[in-house]
N, C-alpha and C positions, 0 to 999 in steps of 0.2 A: 478251308480243310482245317480241323482242330487239330491241336497238337497232342497227340498221344502221350508223350512222355513230358512234364511239368517239373518244376525244381522240387515241389513238395512230393509228387510221386517216386522221383528218382532217389530222394533222400531217403524217404521212407523203405524203401527196397532193398537199398546198400545196408542200410540200418539193420534189416531183419537177416540179410545175408551175413555181416559181420557178428551179430549177435548168435546166430546159429554156430559159427565156428569157434566163437569164444565160449559156448556153453560145453561144446564138444572138448573144448581143451579143460575147462574145469572139470567134466566128467572124467577124465583123464588123469587128473591132478589127485582129485579126491579118492579114484579109485570107486566108483558107483557103478556096481553092476547088476542092474536089475534087469529082468527080461524085457519088459516095455522099453526101458531104454535103448536095450539093445537093437529091438526091433525099428523103431523111429531112426537111430543110428543108421541102419542098413539101408532103409528104404530111402531117408533123403541127402547123405552123402555125396552122391554122385550127381543128382540134380541139383545140389546147391554149388557143386565145384563147377557145373557148367555154366549156372548162372553166374558164378562169381567172376568169373572172366567174359560172358557176353558183357554183363551191366557194367565191367569195367571199361571195354571198348564203347557200349552206347556213352558211358559218362562221360569219355574223353571228348566224344565226338559232340556231345551236348555241349561240353564246357567251351569247345573251340567256335562253336557255332551261336551261341544264345548268349546272354548275361546271366550271370550267377549269383547265388545269394551265398555268404559266408561257409553255411552250413552243409550246403552242397557241393562244395569245394574240401571241406573240411572230412565228411564222410567218402568223399572219393579218394583222398589222400589214404585214408585209413582203411577203404577197401583195398586199393592197391597194396599196402603195406600186408593186409590179411592173404591177399592172394600170394605174395612173395614169399610168405612164411607157410602157406598151406602146400604151395607149389613145390619148394624149397624141401618140403620134410620129405619128399619122395626120392629126392637124391642122396 
């Protein structure tokens, strides 16, 4: 049976999630208020929040079971920091 998650796929998915939240932060910092940006922000924030938590769990399990590359470990740590900042902003 082929592995569904590889180092490359996990790194790319985690990078996309982190990039989305960095872009949200930049939009907030620079007060960009366009209708199209607001629509995408509303549509994508909850799925990306859920994906952030799910792929953090998947990444940790992958890290424990398989030999990983440096970039996979680095982006997983960055995703963990991003998750702490994102979820911490609610409290």
